[in-house]
N, CA, C and O atoms as a Tinker XYZ file with bonds, in Angstrom:
   356  protein
     1  N    -34.833000   12.657000  -12.157000    73     2
     2  CA   -34.210000   11.342000  -12.182000    64     1     3
     3  C    -33.873000   10.915000  -10.757000    63     2     4     5
     4  O    -33.282000   11.673000   -9.989000    81     3
     5  N    -34.259000    9.696000  -10.423000    73     3     6
     6  CA   -33.970000    9.169000   -9.086000    64     5     7
     7  C    -32.558000    8.587000   -9.058000    63     6     8     9
     8  O    -32.206000    7.738000   -9.877000    81     7
     9  N    -31.767000    9.051000   -8.112000    73     7    10
    10  CA   -30.409000    8.563000   -7.940000    64     9    11
    11  C    -30.338000    7.798000   -6.635000    63    10    12    13
    12  O    -30.742000    8.296000   -5.584000    81    11
    13  N    -29.822000    6.586000   -6.713000    73    11    14
    14  CA   -29.757000    5.758000   -5.521000    64    13    15
    15  C    -28.404000    5.888000   -4.827000    63    14    16    17
    16  O    -27.350000    5.696000   -5.434000    81    15
    17  N    -28.467000    6.219000   -3.543000    73    15    18
    18  CA   -27.265000    6.274000   -2.725000    64    17    19
    19  C    -26.876000    4.853000   -2.331000    63    18    20    21
    20  O    -27.718000    3.956000   -2.289000    81    19
    21  N    -25.609000    4.664000   -2.047000    73    19    22
    22  CA   -25.097000    3.363000   -1.642000    64    21    23
    23  C    -24.382000    3.462000   -0.295000    63    22    24    25
    24  O    -23.198000    3.137000   -0.207000    81    23
    25  N    -25.071000    3.903000    0.750000    73    23    26
    26  CA   -24.394000    3.997000    2.048000    64    25    27
    27  C    -24.002000    2.608000    2.548000    63    26    28    29
    28  O    -24.667000    1.618000    2.241000    81    27
    29  N    -22.938000    2.545000    3.307000    73    27    30
    30  CA   -22.440000    1.265000    3.804000    64    29    31
    31  C    -23.486000    0.521000    4.614000    63    30    32    33
    32  O    -23.585000   -0.703000    4.523000    81    31
    33  N    -24.259000    1.237000    5.399000    73    31    34
    34  CA   -25.254000    0.596000    6.255000    64    33    35
    35  C    -26.342000   -0.085000    5.412000    63    34    36    37
    36  O    -26.938000   -1.070000    5.846000    81    35
    37  N    -26.595000    0.435000    4.222000    73    35    38
    38  CA   -27.583000   -0.173000    3.328000    64    37    39
    39  C    -26.992000   -1.416000    2.651000    63    38    40    41
    40  O    -27.690000   -2.405000    2.425000    81    39
    41  N    -25.710000   -1.347000    2.336000    73    39    42
    42  CA   -25.066000   -2.472000    1.670000    64    41    43
    43  C    -24.687000   -3.593000    2.628000    63    42    44    45
    44  O    -24.564000   -4.747000    2.217000    81    43
    45  N    -24.504000   -3.260000    3.898000    73    43    46
    46  CA   -24.131000   -4.247000    4.912000    64    45    47
    47  C    -25.049000   -4.119000    6.132000    63    46    48    49
    48  O    -24.562000   -3.871000    7.235000    81    47
    49  N    -26.367000   -4.281000    5.957000    73    47    50
    50  CA   -27.282000   -4.060000    7.082000    64    49    51
    51  C    -27.037000   -5.008000    8.256000    63    50    52    53
    52  O    -27.249000   -4.636000    9.410000    81    51
    53  N    -26.598000   -6.216000    7.969000    73    51    54
    54  CA   -26.344000   -7.190000    9.028000    64    53    55
    55  C    -25.067000   -6.871000    9.805000    63    54    56    57
    56  O    -24.793000   -7.486000   10.835000    81    55
    57  N    -24.296000   -5.919000    9.314000    73    55    58
    58  CA   -23.019000   -5.548000    9.936000    64    57    59
    59  C    -23.089000   -4.180000   10.624000    63    58    60    61
    60  O    -22.054000   -3.568000   10.890000    81    59
    61  N    -24.282000   -3.708000   10.906000    73    59    62
    62  CA   -24.469000   -2.364000   11.479000    64    61    63
    63  C    -23.604000   -2.144000   12.725000    63    62    64    65
    64  O    -22.863000   -1.164000   12.806000    81    63
    65  N    -23.700000   -3.047000   13.678000    73    63    66
    66  CA   -22.932000   -2.878000   14.925000    64    65    67
    67  C    -21.433000   -2.948000   14.671000    63    66    68    69
    68  O    -20.660000   -2.181000   15.245000    81    67
    69  N    -21.035000   -3.861000   13.818000    73    67    70
    70  CA   -19.617000   -4.009000   13.493000    64    69    71
    71  C    -19.085000   -2.761000   12.781000    63    70    72    73
    72  O    -17.969000   -2.318000   13.055000    81    71
    73  N    -19.868000   -2.203000   11.882000    73    71    74
    74  CA   -19.469000   -0.962000   11.204000    64    73    75
    75  C    -19.242000    0.158000   12.219000    63    74    76    77
    76  O    -18.237000    0.867000   12.159000    81    75
    77  N    -20.178000    0.308000   13.144000    73    75    78
    78  CA   -20.060000    1.360000   14.156000    64    77    79
    79  C    -18.846000    1.134000   15.054000    63    78    80    81
    80  O    -18.113000    2.072000   15.368000    81    79
    81  N    -18.641000   -0.116000   15.463000    73    79    82
    82  CA   -17.516000   -0.435000   16.345000    64    81    83
    83  C    -16.181000   -0.178000   15.643000    63    82    84    85
    84  O    -15.280000    0.433000   16.218000    81    83
    85  N    -16.061000   -0.645000   14.410000    73    83    86
    86  CA   -14.810000   -0.443000   13.677000    64    85    87
    87  C    -14.540000    1.035000   13.417000    63    86    88    89
    88  O    -13.392000    1.477000   13.465000    81    87
    89  N    -15.586000    1.792000   13.145000    73    87    90
    90  CA   -15.406000    3.237000   12.945000    64    89    91
    91  C    -14.852000    3.910000   14.202000    63    90    92    93
    92  O    -14.065000    4.853000   14.117000    81    91
    93  N    -15.269000    3.421000   15.352000    73    91    94
    94  CA   -14.806000    4.006000   16.614000    64    93    95
    95  C    -13.421000    3.505000   17.006000    63    94    96    97
    96  O    -12.627000    4.260000   17.566000    81    95
    97  N    -13.125000    2.250000   16.720000    73    95    98
    98  CA   -11.900000    1.637000   17.225000    64    97    99
    99  C    -10.744000    1.605000   16.237000    63    98   100   101
   100  O     -9.591000    1.488000   16.652000    81    99
   101  N    -11.018000    1.706000   14.953000    73    99   102
   102  CA    -9.982000    1.566000   13.934000    64   101   103
   103  C     -9.932000    2.817000   13.059000    63   102   104   105
   104  O    -10.781000    2.995000   12.187000    81   103
   105  N     -8.947000    3.682000   13.284000    73   103   106
   106  CA    -8.868000    4.932000   12.521000    64   105   107
   107  C     -8.735000    4.722000   11.010000    63   106   108   109
   108  O     -9.275000    5.504000   10.227000    81   107
   109  N     -8.026000    3.683000   10.600000    73   107   110
   110  CA    -7.881000    3.419000    9.169000    64   109   111
   111  C     -9.222000    3.015000    8.564000    63   110   112   113
   112  O     -9.585000    3.472000    7.480000    81   111
   113  N     -9.952000    2.159000    9.266000    73   111   114
   114  CA   -11.280000    1.764000    8.790000    64   113   115
   115  C    -12.197000    2.980000    8.740000    63   114   116   117
   116  O    -12.928000    3.166000    7.768000    81   115
   117  N    -12.164000    3.797000    9.771000    73   115   118
   118  CA   -13.004000    4.999000    9.811000    64   117   119
   119  C    -12.700000    5.907000    8.628000    63   118   120   121
   120  O    -13.614000    6.467000    8.023000    81   119
   121  N    -11.436000    6.053000    8.301000    73   119   122
   122  CA   -11.044000    6.904000    7.171000    64   121   123
   123  C    -11.560000    6.325000    5.855000    63   122   124   125
   124  O    -12.041000    7.065000    4.997000    81   123
   125  N    -11.460000    4.994000    5.693000    73   123   126
   126  CA   -11.976000    4.348000    4.479000    64   125   127
   127  C    -13.483000    4.550000    4.365000    63   126   128   129
   128  O    -13.989000    4.872000    3.289000    81   127
   129  N    -14.202000    4.362000    5.475000    73   127   130
   130  CA   -15.655000    4.508000    5.464000    64   129   131
   131  C    -16.058000    5.945000    5.128000    63   130   132   133
   132  O    -16.993000    6.165000    4.358000    81   131
   133  N    -15.358000    6.915000    5.701000    73   131   134
   134  CA   -15.650000    8.320000    5.400000    64   133   135
   135  C    -15.352000    8.639000    3.941000    63   134   136   137
   136  O    -16.121000    9.344000    3.286000    81   135
   137  N    -14.245000    8.126000    3.436000    73   135   138
   138  CA   -13.887000    8.349000    2.033000    64   137   139
   139  C    -14.931000    7.727000    1.114000    63   138   140   141
   140  O    -15.325000    8.331000    0.116000    81   139
   141  N    -15.380000    6.519000    1.452000    73   139   142
   142  CA   -16.402000    5.842000    0.660000    64   141   143
   143  C    -17.688000    6.664000    0.616000    63   142   144   145
   144  O    -18.254000    6.882000   -0.456000    81   143
   145  N    -18.145000    7.114000    1.773000    73   143   146
   146  CA   -19.409000    7.841000    1.822000    64   145   147
   147  C    -19.313000    9.207000    1.140000    63   146   148   149
   148  O    -20.276000    9.652000    0.516000    81   147
   149  N    -18.172000    9.869000    1.251000    73   147   150
   150  CA   -17.974000   11.143000    0.544000    64   149   151
   151  C    -17.982000   10.909000   -0.968000    63   150   152   153
   152  O    -18.552000   11.699000   -1.721000    81   151
   153  N    -17.354000    9.834000   -1.400000    73   151   154
   154  CA   -17.320000    9.497000   -2.814000    64   153   155
   155  C    -18.721000    9.167000   -3.320000    63   154   156   157
   156  O    -19.108000    9.594000   -4.408000    81   155
   157  N    -19.480000    8.407000   -2.530000    73   155   158
   158  CA   -20.846000    8.066000   -2.910000    64   157   159
   159  C    -21.706000    9.324000   -3.049000    63   158   160   161
   160  O    -22.480000    9.452000   -3.997000    81   159
   161  N    -21.564000   10.245000   -2.101000    73   159   162
   162  CA   -22.332000   11.495000   -2.172000    64   161   163
   163  C    -21.955000   12.311000   -3.405000    63   162   164   165
   164  O    -22.817000   12.907000   -4.051000    81   163
   165  N    -20.668000   12.334000   -3.726000    73   163   166
   166  CA   -20.224000   13.088000   -4.903000    64   165   167
   167  C    -20.793000   12.464000   -6.173000    63   166   168   169
   168  O    -21.259000   13.180000   -7.060000    81   167
   169  N    -20.760000   11.155000   -6.265000    73   167   170
   170  CA   -21.315000   10.465000   -7.436000    64   169   171
   171  C    -22.803000   10.789000   -7.569000    63   170   172   173
   172  O    -23.284000   11.039000   -8.674000    81   171
   173  N    -23.522000   10.787000   -6.473000    73   171   174
   174  CA   -24.956000   11.110000   -6.515000    64   173   175
   175  C    -25.189000   12.555000   -6.961000    63   174   176   177
   176  O    -26.114000   12.822000   -7.729000    81   175
   177  N    -24.354000   13.491000   -6.484000    73   175   178
   178  CA   -24.483000   14.893000   -6.927000    64   177   179
   179  C    -24.252000   15.008000   -8.431000    63   178   180   181
   180  O    -24.940000   15.771000   -9.108000    81   179
   181  N    -23.303000   14.265000   -8.946000    73   179   182
   182  CA   -23.026000   14.286000  -10.385000    64   181   183
   183  C    -24.206000   13.704000  -11.151000    63   182   184   185
   184  O    -24.655000   14.273000  -12.146000    81   183
   185  N    -24.704000   12.559000  -10.676000    73   183   186
   186  CA   -25.837000   11.926000  -11.358000    64   185   187
   187  C    -27.107000   12.754000  -11.259000    63   186   188   189
   188  O    -27.965000   12.677000  -12.139000    81   187
   189  N    -27.239000   13.548000  -10.198000    73   187   190
   190  CA   -28.390000   14.450000  -10.046000    64   189   191
   191  C    -28.248000   15.713000  -10.890000    63   190   192   193
   192  O    -29.212000   16.462000  -11.045000    81   191
   193  N    -27.056000   15.959000  -11.437000    73   191   194
   194  CA   -26.816000   17.153000  -12.235000    64   193   195
   195  C    -26.396000   18.364000  -11.424000    63   194   196   197
   196  O    -26.282000   19.461000  -11.971000    81   195
   197  N    -26.164000   18.187000  -10.124000    73   195   198
   198  CA   -25.736000   19.279000   -9.250000    64   197   199
   199  C    -24.284000   19.635000   -9.539000    63   198   200   201
   200  O    -23.890000   20.799000   -9.470000    81   199
   201  N    -23.500000   18.620000   -9.860000    73   199   202
   202  CA   -22.079000   18.770000  -10.173000    64   201   203
   203  C    -21.867000   18.141000  -11.550000    63   202   204   205
   204  O    -22.525000   17.157000  -11.888000    81   203
   205  N    -20.957000   18.699000  -12.343000    73   203   206
   206  CA   -20.722000   18.141000  -13.670000    64   205   207
   207  C    -19.365000   17.441000  -13.744000    63   206   208   209
   208  O    -18.383000   17.852000  -13.126000    81   207
   209  N    -19.361000   16.374000  -14.526000    73   207   210
   210  CA   -18.141000   15.594000  -14.741000    64   209   211
   211  C    -18.381000   14.755000  -15.990000    63   210   212   213
   212  O    -19.496000   14.282000  -16.213000    81   211
   213  N    -17.350000   14.566000  -16.803000    73   211   214
   214  CA   -17.545000   13.768000  -18.011000    64   213   215
   215  C    -17.729000   12.290000  -17.656000    63   214   216   217
   216  O    -17.401000   11.855000  -16.552000    81   215
   217  N    -18.256000   11.538000  -18.610000    73   215   218
   218  CA   -18.606000   10.137000  -18.363000    64   217   219
   219  C    -17.409000    9.284000  -17.947000    63   218   220   221
   220  O    -17.531000    8.435000  -17.063000    81   219
   221  N    -16.268000    9.501000  -18.571000    73   219   222
   222  CA   -15.081000    8.702000  -18.239000    64   221   223
   223  C    -14.646000    8.945000  -16.795000    63   222   224   225
   224  O    -14.289000    8.003000  -16.087000    81   223
   225  N    -14.673000   10.186000  -16.363000    73   223   226
   226  CA   -14.283000   10.519000  -14.991000    64   225   227
   227  C    -15.304000    9.972000  -13.996000    63   226   228   229
   228  O    -14.931000    9.502000  -12.920000    81   227
   229  N    -16.591000   10.030000  -14.348000    73   227   230
   230  CA   -17.629000    9.483000  -13.481000    64   229   231
   231  C    -17.461000    7.967000  -13.353000    63   230   232   233
   232  O    -17.599000    7.419000  -12.259000    81   231
   233  N    -17.169000    7.300000  -14.445000    73   231   234
   234  CA   -16.931000    5.858000  -14.413000    64   233   235
   235  C    -15.742000    5.526000  -13.522000    63   234   236   237
   236  O    -15.774000    4.541000  -12.785000    81   235
   237  N    -14.702000    6.337000  -13.583000    73   235   238
   238  CA   -13.529000    6.126000  -12.724000    64   237   239
   239  C    -13.898000    6.286000  -11.250000    63   238   240   241
   240  O    -13.430000    5.520000  -10.408000    81   239
   241  N    -14.730000    7.273000  -10.934000    73   239   242
   242  CA   -15.175000    7.462000   -9.548000    64   241   243
   243  C    -15.996000    6.264000   -9.069000    63   242   244   245
   244  O    -15.850000    5.816000   -7.931000    81   243
   245  N    -16.853000    5.755000   -9.939000    73   243   246
   246  CA   -17.662000    4.599000   -9.566000    64   245   247
   247  C    -16.782000    3.374000   -9.333000    63   246   248   249
   248  O    -17.046000    2.582000   -8.428000    81   247
   249  N    -15.746000    3.216000  -10.140000    73   247   250
   250  CA   -14.831000    2.094000   -9.945000    64   249   251
   251  C    -14.074000    2.245000   -8.618000    63   250   252   253
   252  O    -13.842000    1.268000   -7.906000    81   251
   253  N    -13.701000    3.470000   -8.309000    73   251   254
   254  CA   -13.029000    3.738000   -7.037000    64   253   255
   255  C    -13.952000    3.382000   -5.862000    63   254   256   257
   256  O    -13.507000    2.831000   -4.855000    81   255
   257  N    -15.241000    3.705000   -6.010000    73   255   258
   258  CA   -16.212000    3.381000   -4.961000    64   257   259
   259  C    -16.325000    1.862000   -4.781000    63   258   260   261
   260  O    -16.386000    1.374000   -3.653000    81   259
   261  N    -16.354000    1.124000   -5.882000    73   259   262
   262  CA   -16.429000   -0.340000   -5.814000    64   261   263
   263  C    -15.184000   -0.910000   -5.136000    63   262   264   265
   264  O    -15.281000   -1.807000   -4.298000    81   263
   265  N    -14.036000   -0.394000   -5.497000    73   263   266
   266  CA   -12.780000   -0.861000   -4.905000    64   265   267
   267  C    -12.759000   -0.605000   -3.403000    63   266   268   269
   268  O    -12.356000   -1.472000   -2.627000    81   267
   269  N    -13.194000    0.586000   -2.991000    73   267   270
   270  CA   -13.260000    0.906000   -1.565000    64   269   271
   271  C    -14.245000   -0.011000   -0.839000    63   270   272   273
   272  O    -13.963000   -0.486000    0.261000    81   271
   273  N    -15.401000   -0.258000   -1.460000    73   271   274
   274  CA   -16.393000   -1.125000   -0.827000    64   273   275
   275  C    -15.847000   -2.543000   -0.677000    63   274   276   277
   276  O    -16.074000   -3.185000    0.349000    81   275
   277  N    -15.134000   -3.036000   -1.682000    73   275   278
   278  CA   -14.525000   -4.358000   -1.581000    64   277   279
   279  C    -13.520000   -4.403000   -0.442000    63   278   280   281
   280  O    -13.463000   -5.383000    0.301000    81   279
   281  N    -12.737000   -3.360000   -0.304000    73   279   282
   282  CA   -11.746000   -3.281000    0.767000    64   281   283
   283  C    -12.431000   -3.256000    2.142000    63   282   284   285
   284  O    -11.985000   -3.918000    3.078000    81   283
   285  N    -13.496000   -2.499000    2.246000    73   283   286
   286  CA   -14.261000   -2.424000    3.492000    64   285   287
   287  C    -14.894000   -3.784000    3.812000    63   286   288   289
   288  O    -14.913000   -4.205000    4.969000    81   287
   289  N    -15.409000   -4.465000    2.789000    73   287   290
   290  CA   -16.003000   -5.794000    3.000000    64   289   291
   291  C    -14.944000   -6.772000    3.515000    63   290   292   293
   292  O    -15.233000   -7.582000    4.396000    81   291
   293  N    -13.725000   -6.707000    2.979000    73   291   294
   294  CA   -12.637000   -7.558000    3.483000    64   293   295
   295  C    -12.337000   -7.236000    4.946000    63   294   296   297
   296  O    -12.153000   -8.142000    5.759000    81   295
   297  N    -12.290000   -5.948000    5.279000    73   295   298
   298  CA   -12.052000   -5.544000    6.673000    64   297   299
   299  C    -13.141000   -6.094000    7.592000    63   298   300   301
   300  O    -12.847000   -6.550000    8.697000    81   299
   301  N    -14.390000   -6.052000    7.146000    73   299   302
   302  CA   -15.499000   -6.565000    7.948000    64   301   303
   303  C    -15.380000   -8.078000    8.139000    63   302   304   305
   304  O    -15.633000   -8.588000    9.231000    81   303
   305  N    -14.995000   -8.794000    7.082000    73   303   306
   306  CA   -14.808000  -10.244000    7.210000    64   305   307
   307  C    -13.677000  -10.561000    8.178000    63   306   308   309
   308  O    -13.802000  -11.456000    9.014000    81   307
   309  N    -12.584000   -9.833000    8.065000    73   307   310
   310  CA   -11.446000  -10.039000    8.972000    64   309   311
   311  C    -11.865000   -9.807000   10.414000    63   310   312   313
   312  O    -11.559000  -10.614000   11.292000    81   311
   313  N    -12.564000   -8.705000   10.660000    73   311   314
   314  CA   -12.954000   -8.330000   12.013000    64   313   315
   315  C    -13.944000   -9.327000   12.621000    63   314   316   317
   316  O    -13.972000   -9.520000   13.836000    81   315
   317  N    -14.748000   -9.952000   11.776000    73   315   318
   318  CA   -15.741000  -10.899000   12.297000    64   317   319
   319  C    -15.159000  -12.296000   12.461000    63   318   320   321
   320  O    -15.801000  -13.183000   13.022000    81   319
   321  N    -13.929000  -12.487000   11.963000    73   319   322
   322  CA   -13.305000  -13.799000   12.057000    64   321   323
   323  C    -13.843000  -14.784000   11.038000    63   322   324   325
   324  O    -13.568000  -15.980000   11.140000    81   323
   325  N    -14.604000  -14.315000   10.056000    73   323   326
   326  CA   -15.176000  -15.211000    9.072000    64   325   327
   327  C    -14.350000  -15.295000    7.789000    63   326   328   329
   328  O    -14.777000  -15.898000    6.805000    81   327
   329  N    -13.182000  -14.693000    7.810000    73   327   330
   330  CA   -12.324000  -14.724000    6.630000    64   329   331
   331  C    -11.494000  -16.006000    6.663000    63   330   332   333
   332  O    -10.972000  -16.393000    7.708000    81   331
   333  N    -11.382000  -16.649000    5.521000    73   331   334
   334  CA   -10.643000  -17.905000    5.434000    64   333   335
   335  C     -9.140000  -17.681000    5.406000    63   334   336   337
   336  O     -8.371000  -18.627000    5.577000    81   335
   337  N     -8.711000  -16.445000    5.193000    73   335   338
   338  CA    -7.284000  -16.146000    5.133000    64   337   339
   339  C     -6.810000  -15.882000    3.723000    63   338   340   341
   340  O     -5.978000  -15.000000    3.510000    81   339
   341  N     -7.315000  -16.621000    2.755000    73   339   342
   342  CA    -6.862000  -16.455000    1.378000    64   341   343
   343  C     -7.426000  -15.234000    0.687000    63   342   344   345
   344  O     -6.730000  -14.595000   -0.102000    81   343
   345  N     -8.683000  -14.895000    0.969000    73   343   346
   346  CA    -9.331000  -13.793000    0.261000    64   345   347
   347  C     -8.900000  -12.427000    0.778000    63   346   348   349
   348  O     -8.999000  -11.428000    0.065000    81   347
   349  N     -8.432000  -12.386000    1.992000    73   347   350
   350  CA    -8.139000  -11.104000    2.609000    64   349   351
   351  C     -6.669000  -10.707000    2.502000    63   350   352   353
   352  O     -6.277000   -9.625000    2.938000    81   351
   353  N     -5.902000  -11.547000    1.948000    73   351   354
   354  CA    -4.498000  -11.209000    1.721000    64   353   355
   355  C     -3.624000  -11.195000    2.881000    63   354   356
   356  O     -2.432000  -10.917000    2.753000    81   355
């Protein structure tokens, strides 16, 4: 079974330089990005059958990944100055 990874660089290819810069300059952003990628790798291991987890727990991990990605996307919008102010809180 083919399992698709969701690395940040694949989801935000136009933000490659910004992702790298924020990882170097913002420790909180770097921690979020590392947590996201570790979570994505774990989900892929589960879907590949390398690691086992029940469906409800896997669904919770996937939701956590979506929430982290949304948070990272808000950080990227803020950093680029393209946030209107209302969406980023």
